[in-house]
N, C-alpha and C positions, 0 to 999 in steps of 0.2 A: 504494500500500500504506500502510496505517496502521501506525505503530510504537507498540507499547505501552511505556509508561514503567515501567521496573522499579525497585523500591525497592532500597535498599542490601542489605537482607536477601535479596531475590530474587536479586540479582547474586551475593552470597556463596554462596547455596545452589547456584546454577548452577555456580560455580567449583568448589565442593567436590564436587559430583556429577561434574563433568567430570574432576577429578583422580582420584576414586575409580574411575570407569570406565576411565580410561587405565591405572591401576595394575592393575586386575583383568584387563584385556585383555593387558597385558604378562606378567602371571603365567600366564595361560592359554596364551599363545604359548610361554613358556619351558617349561611343563609338556608341551606337545606336542612340543617339541624333545627334551626328556629322554626321553619315551616312545618317540620314534622312535629315539634312540640306544640305548636299552635293547633295543629290538627288533632292531636291527642286531647288537649284541653277542651276544644270545641266538641269532640266526640263524647268526652266524659260529661260535659254540661248537657249535651243533647240527650244522652242516656238518662241522666237524672231528671231533667226538667221538660223533656219532649221537644224543645226547640231552643235555639239561641237567638233571642231577640236583640234589639239594639242595646238595651241595658246590660244584658249578659255579655254581649259582644265587647262592651267597654271594660268588663272585668278581665277579659282574656289577656290584654296587654300587661296588666298588673301581675297576673299569675305567671306570665312568661319570665318575669324577673326572678322567680323562684326556681329551684332545682325540681326535677320530676319527683324526687322523693318528698319534697315539701308540697308541691301543688296537687299531687294525686289524692292524698287523703283529704285535703281541703275540699276538692271538687266532689268527693264522694260523701263527706260527712256534714259539711255546712249546708244550711238551708239557703234557698235563693236569696232571701232577705239578708241573711248573714254575709253571704258573698258580696251582695251589692253594697251593704253597709261598710264592709271591711276593704273591698277592693274597687268599688265603683268610682268612677271619675267624679270629681267635685262639680256640682252644678247640674247633675242629671236628675 
């Protein structure tokens, strides 16, 4: 195999593109995890309460700040009113 000699500019460009790719990939993975957790929370709420209306939808973002170990029992144990009181957005 022949090896091409890369200039310093080429090497720097490759390093920058590699870093940018790794950052974009990590962000995409994180976004996928967050979407999966959102779906789990919405499914738990739908299972408990039959539907996720606008008020319950507002609770989802607050629950996403918790780990799955924290939000799962809350979704299964708290009443609708308790969830809205504890995690609902102010002014709703």
